[in-house]
Every structure is written in structure tokens, then in C-alpha cells.
Steps between C-alpha positions, in 0.01 A plus 500: 500500500295789361688742276305796637224585745248784520483680835350815647752786530495672839695815580775443758464692824826389660787746489741205474394427141424859399618577145770229506366289213394212724168313484368268769341164412351237726757220561265246340475717187881522491515119514230470232706719266821315595649824631740566780516829694675779308446339161382727221137499382310683230172676575262558210225760516453755225878466455766255614741585780726302727581475870660280762272247669510458878293294740193660656345418836388134486183599686405742223277430200624277219340688214676835522840651433622799701655762271658838571361812332779534240469138384121533492534807277749314278231234447250770408261373767319627807462349845269197486545424129596158366861439399670199338814387685753271330862394570768692312867452426702816570819548302791696644478851355803615302360851455200698629407845365278713724299819477438718803464846644781752528505432875567129448767574239711671763580151629785316329425187293698299756266617776193425286635153426544434873139606559375265226710197594296184519191648332348345188393734220341507157498779246232764570485437876510771763743418779565673831833584660414306815765223516377143479665418831269215604721249318790703356753334270818371667766765534267797451538797731138615542574737793752677279232550234263646755759741637610610154143556382407691813804725468461557125128503426390612844204408716273436199705209359256237630218643286699536175395275210710409197383357167677201342553615142715212376659179626766276356413221449128559439239339722514442875838603641652519847735784595842365605819668631642482145196659332570821308247768599452820301256783440279533196661818363864402529750215490457229759771463756550241765740213550841589358527180299162542332476637146366850462142532381416718200350840560120508487261764376406782732148583612264626234587269206406133475792264516575245234325232703172695492502603865348844564727666751294691760558877506761623748398597852428867574842556654655422160275744312554875464356712778146597394396862481257656746208479256573130441439407865150363455297564813784675686567804280333749738705383799817506291429862404458590865839345578651693207361826642660430838833414335492814286448719808773321695760494224419815300334743747651437845518876567122528449439230760738668743337841450156350575624327814527150353792261508698443181524125555267229367424157642209303353357162596325332206247248627314237299454128441793295376555527128282809450790705359638702794865484395410563135312814604807629683728428203261673260478806725880515520527486122234770463702749709832385343626372834715199573364196684706289740314186610541304822313171520416469871429122506839428340679722749308356795598144398871581540709491812476826701840622381430428134150647528637821653757524222236458229287778652803730527600429139153590370482818708851609400410450132193722535681766704799500264279549196313786669824675596618460141200706390245235402188470719453138609223285648600232750240228440466244782269219391305289755634711783312294763757220453784727610307708755242268659259633760513185712831452684708732280865384490785726616581555132168686458620792713817530292298487176269779621800717590660443160174586318453812714850621413441429131181708497692789650701515174347740242392316190419167670143372540393176667223279360419182694250237389309246706203268470458479879499855644403378845815285507739797449696643791299810607825697539526509120195727490671771701480858367870495411467178295185383323226756556284436193313198369363388164254211489458285189180299467428175321404548134130467426359311200539795263858563611583130464366510145721800418799328660444183299463706183833670568685185608380308193549783251808338344373142532329326204138441603245286320184655363215522749709542816287686755732662753207644698368146559847390612523796739160412649637157588799650683374679813782602731766470228770766500758586232736223612216246479402616152863467391487142630180448299678626188791265564277199569286568192816517287614163636163340428498639147857378446415148617201488266715629212779246555241221511395586144845550345387301194268789408709812564308823550556831668467445877225707663364523850133408506218578740518160669873547561431818697201354686695187596794715604277704732377177658853374563651824635438572865488873578790636701253630760366145538831317509460371854393145578158611622353545152206278411515319166165516317581212266312672215155425644206741518160516662350324198703193600325485838194279479178592683543766782307758295411720798852483644660597168258789457572631850875483442469669161306790652725541803842444338492547124252785462694749719813437292334484158232769537630766741318772303164339579570507873615863478195598294265351762697653787574174684827355622600158369522212750841467662487128564313172495493204739454154348393243754387143471602140577860402425570361155201663328695717258568834669859520376399367158239776477767760572726361228211507254408853606858621448514329160175663386592849619868468402602609848825463686435286807705494819412196707582476871404222738382626836792400719772608253488863615538418870848547643627467855707820477330823598400711201587241234141380450371855454787573261408189297139623472616844381738341250222279365269793434785706353577222250133481409487876442810477282344218296150655472249398383561226751319263729627402844385150596517429874453125530398369844439857611366380836859415601618845397219712648342322800282683749713742697556452869481122503847405379795391712779602259617820672263707290650414158162403351336816639766719341463320167124556508559869571746521209249332268222736604727799443605384154144417396329814623768744613624843402678356193219392263531183296477554125435210264573248775235254618545278807339156510514278807411132520415292805293209621465654849346846443380529861863519617584814298514835679164675436673832420645340188153418367339842526429715191814649351703185568401141420143618463368243250459151642459226238407147604653221288272199561601137457428363151174323430468194275498700173797712611693189605447352154632822340800496734575140406480587129736795544746299711492205261518682167857372448437158655404216260185351654360161402148482347365347822573820698187716548599833653138613552426188700828533688424863586164398644663231713769726648271661757702695759803531274656840441648618171846401621369155599352447152831590339682271744276207402598529134866546587498195726322299228776590253768398751313172559518433127873579506555260789344222295712584197715796406389428144133566591317709240167570671323522833211258549199495732680241715788740553255775601320270742833416666583870515167579670590261781843660537376862494231568760277808505663788690199725563412515869119512544530697824727764347285513189188564708680776692611669176150485352358650819759780485412563135129520580566751780712720274234482228 
């Protein structure tokens, strides 16, 4: 039996395996490695991590392993990279020491241990709080862990990540009911019979083992001053002015006919610093700040939720009556006061907030990243009558933020923070904090690898660049993001005219806006890519996003359609809102003919017509798009509603032709760069013979040839011409001559 096997890592799309430390292997690969389901395996990329192996769909490909995003990041790889999979022996963990955010630390070690039961870990791994409940250990109470986490950490517990700082014994360990779990800055606690662990160093100083502890999260740091709020100082000063008038000069407001109460809604993308702005403003006016986390309250039973709201309000009112002005800060208010189907509790919450604002010395500040999802009653004149909007930081602001966040961190010579900021479009403060943490972990792992040559640990440029690549922006945290895989337009062979057209229509408006303004022309809003299926339209988009360092939101045509009235239009609005939050961004509408067919011909109760109208409004409506480009792809352009193709919408039409012989040879070389080919394989000759084959067909031929070699022997070391000939018979050409002729005729008419 082979000791290890090299496979292609593919990102898991199933919610069942999401962030649970489970990888899926083809049953034949499991047998080849002498593994049984739920055995431990190691995965080796740029670093070694571990996971539990489970069986994949037998009908799926043999040569790939399905990996969740956390495990993929632990390997230091991207989607589509090669990874070495080998069996591992997991030892029962006696002790596990973790690092995590202040939010996660509110959970008890017993609760954390329940969430980690059955998972396999190695030092340096990131691990989520999602319980491994696919095959939980006997006797474990996974539902209890979920309830405890939801009640303690709140609605965000599923997205929390912890870092494994130390394990005992070293190596691959499995968390058991008797495992002692503790936090990095204090003694470990857990099973009563377990020995206590020694106290570890706190953040900021390297531990004796050489691990660089990441800096604490922002909630653990002192509240920054107004001038320290990079990018948001002006808005913070405006909030301070309002607070000064409300708290210090109420008689002036009354004399001028104004109300002496203040309710402010702070709007902005997740992680941009809304709550920090409110805390800084409170400190600037020497006011108290009572915080109510709306998602945590909304996750409780109605009675407990009502009690938590009352407790927060009574604290604020009591402090104000005692003579200290106080801000009641309600974070993520849309979770407690949703616009859609507001619960009966919402009316009670609004009444309580209204009564609190009637108390002199109390101001209300609510934050949200989804203003359209907030109950409109909150915006009444007696509640929240003012709004502050925080925008995403631009490249210069991101550079200043990185400079401030890394001020106390040892950096190597030659670190260019401006270059790092350029690679991080759409990143907010929370994302840059994650970059700092990830860079610290990468530097620590490199330092511990060279313990025989001790030196002062420093974060280098590649640590920051790799960290940016592995951190997904908060604004792009949904499943619809498109992974670029690190490719650029230079990796696309041939297609010179197509690449030039896409560069002009997509990259120039985002990279050279001054040139468009100087010439007095508006940049194109969108592009339509059309051509035969399998000819590289999606690959071109990935390369384009990699070259322009854009955030890409990818949506297949039918994904936005919903049978409930209004839901499809809401999904379109939400898609464009996310793109605006993550700007510069690119919206990729795959199979756009299913999303925007010609109006009047559908039999779906008008859903498609309403979606087309919503798309037209978002593309060319009263609310202009800024730094957002829309690209559609289809192989049936004649089915798209003509209004979508007029100037101001998807105005540039780019035809992606099928590859010719030279392009097919380039595609084969690119697809086979990691495949050991025998000397008798001539890719130029093969490309000339594959007439009628698309780019996807050419890639499929090489993949099938490799599987043919594996069927002959799992010890095979190369792919021969005989294997390729057998693969050609198994993989027919997919290009339809009739459809191809129709597309070429359409392209000639548009030209």
C-alpha cells in the first residue's frame, strides 16, 4: 500500500462538512491508503495539518480531495493546488492550549472542549467552533455544546476561529472528553482529574517555545482616541459634536426648537469599526458606554432576551440619573429588530428604547451592516433620527491602518506596507487584524522550524502577502465568492484580443479613473462574455480578478430565482450591496441567460421579468455604481433581454471563440504542467488532432489519461501516449457545430 498520495485540493461547497475538519476522499483512494472512514490523515502543502478522512461520492473523481476552507488555509494552499495526503495516528490529547478572541473566551473551557470533541489537531492549526458532529465520540453531548456556545458567544459562534498554541503530547492529537482545554494567557482547566497546566506568556512576548503570540483583538485594547481612527476621524468628530450638544447644551437645543435627545444609526460594512467609533466618541465626551450585543440577545429565548435588553437599558438610565451621561450602544441592531417579519419582542424593544431616550443624559447609538434589514420603526423621529455612514477604506487608508496595527510588531527590513494594502481591496479593520494575526502565525511557524539557529523573530513581506491571500474579507464571507487560485491574465494562453477587450472594459475603469474623468467619458458598467461552453469564460474571469486584485462575487443564473414574491429582487439588491461594500469588486453572472431572459415569454408568474427589472435598475438606476463592474457569461446570447445589452449596462460584448490547434496545445501544456508525461507524448501533435475539442475537453483528456494510468497501477509514475489515446476514446468532443455556427453568426452581426 502507498504511504502517501498526491491529490488536487478542492474547496468543499457542502454545508455538512463546513469548517468541521473533515476531508472527503474517493473510496478507492481510502482503500489504497488502507484507511477507514473517520481515520486521521495528514495533509502537506506549504505546512502540515491534519483532518478526519471520510468517503466522497463514488461517482466523483479519484484524483482530488475535498477540503473545507479552514483546513485549506492550515495547509497554506489555495483551491486547485496539489496536496500530499498520508495516513496518521492520532493520540488522545491530554492537554490543548488555545488562543482566540475575547468573544470566544467568554465560553467556558468545558464548552470549548465539547465543541472540539472528535477533532484532530496539530500545533499551529486554526480550528473552528463548529462541532464535529458527523461522527462524534461516544458519550459526547454535541447539542449541549451548540446550545452553550449560542447562549454564551452569540450568533457569531459559527464563524469564530481558535489557534492551537500547544498540545500534549506533541504531534497529531484527538480531543477526548478527558482532555484539559485552556486559554493561552492563563491556566488550563478542564476535567477535574487532569493536572493543571502551567501559566503561559501573554500576548506581546514570545513564549519559551518560540511561538509569537498574535496581538490581542481590538476589544482587548484600549479605546483609541478620535485622531487615531484612521479613515473615520471626521465622522467620529461629527458624532462628538452631536453628543456635546445633547449632553452639555440641552437648553440651547430647546431654545432653538430642537429636541434634547439623540439617536444615531451608524451604517457600514462589517468590521469597518462602527462600534469602535461609538466607544471613542463616548470617551471623548467623558460619557459612559453600555453595550448591548443584538445577535446575542436575539439568540436567547424571548423572556431571556427581554431581560437582557431591560438590564442594558436600566444600566444606562441608572448611570444618567446618577449624573454621568451615558451612550447605549446596540451593535448589529438588525438582528434584534429585523425588517422582515419582526417578532413581538421588537415592539417591546422599541418601547424600552423610546423610554430610555426620554431620560436626560442618555443617547442611543445603533450599528448595522444591513440598513435595509432594520425595522423602519427604529428610524422614527423619537428614536433614531440621524445616520452616519462609514465607507470601506481605500488603498491609502489601508496603508495607514496597517502601519498603525503593525507599529509594535517587529518587521523585517524591506517590508512595503503600501504593496500589501494594494493586494487587499475590500479589506476592513477586522480583516487587517486577521492579516496581522495570520502573518504572526506564519512567522512563528518559520521561526520554530529553525530553532537550531535562534534569531529574533520578524514578520517579513511574504508573511503579510501570504496572509492577505489566505484571509477572506468580511464583506466577501458568503459562499458566492470566486477563488482566483493565484492566476492572472498572463497565465491565459492565446486569446490576445479577448484579454485586451477585458482589460480595457474591466481593469482600466478601476485602475485609471482619472483618465476617464479627464476625457469626460463614463466607464463601461458591464461586459458580456459569450461563446461555446467549456472555452474558458469562467477561467478568464478568475485570471482577470487575479490580475486586477479584485474581489469577485460569482452567481450562477438560477441561484437568484425564488418562488416567493419579492425574494428574487431582494437577492439582486443584496448582491449589488455586497459588491459595493467590497469595492473595487466584480460581479460575475454565470449563465446570465437563465437570470435575464427576454421579458414577456416566461411562464413563471413573472419572477424572471421582475428579476430583469431589478437588474436593470441596479445597473443603470438612480443609485450609481462606483468601482463595481458587472460581467455576464452565456453560450446563448440571443436569449438575453435586449434591454440588458444596451449602452450603460452590459454594453461590451466579447466573443470567446473555441481554441485553435496552437491554443489547444497551450491549454494542454498548462493543464499538464504537474503531470509527468512520457517522452512519447507530443502535446503539439495532440493539440492538432483534437479538432472540435473545447478547453475543458482538452483538460478532461489529460485527466482521464492520468486516471487510466492509475487504473493500470496505483504506483504509476508517468502518463504515456497509450494512456492518452485511450483517454481520447473515452472523452468525445463537446462542441456542437450547429451551436458554434450560430454563435459565430451572432458575433459577426454584433461586429
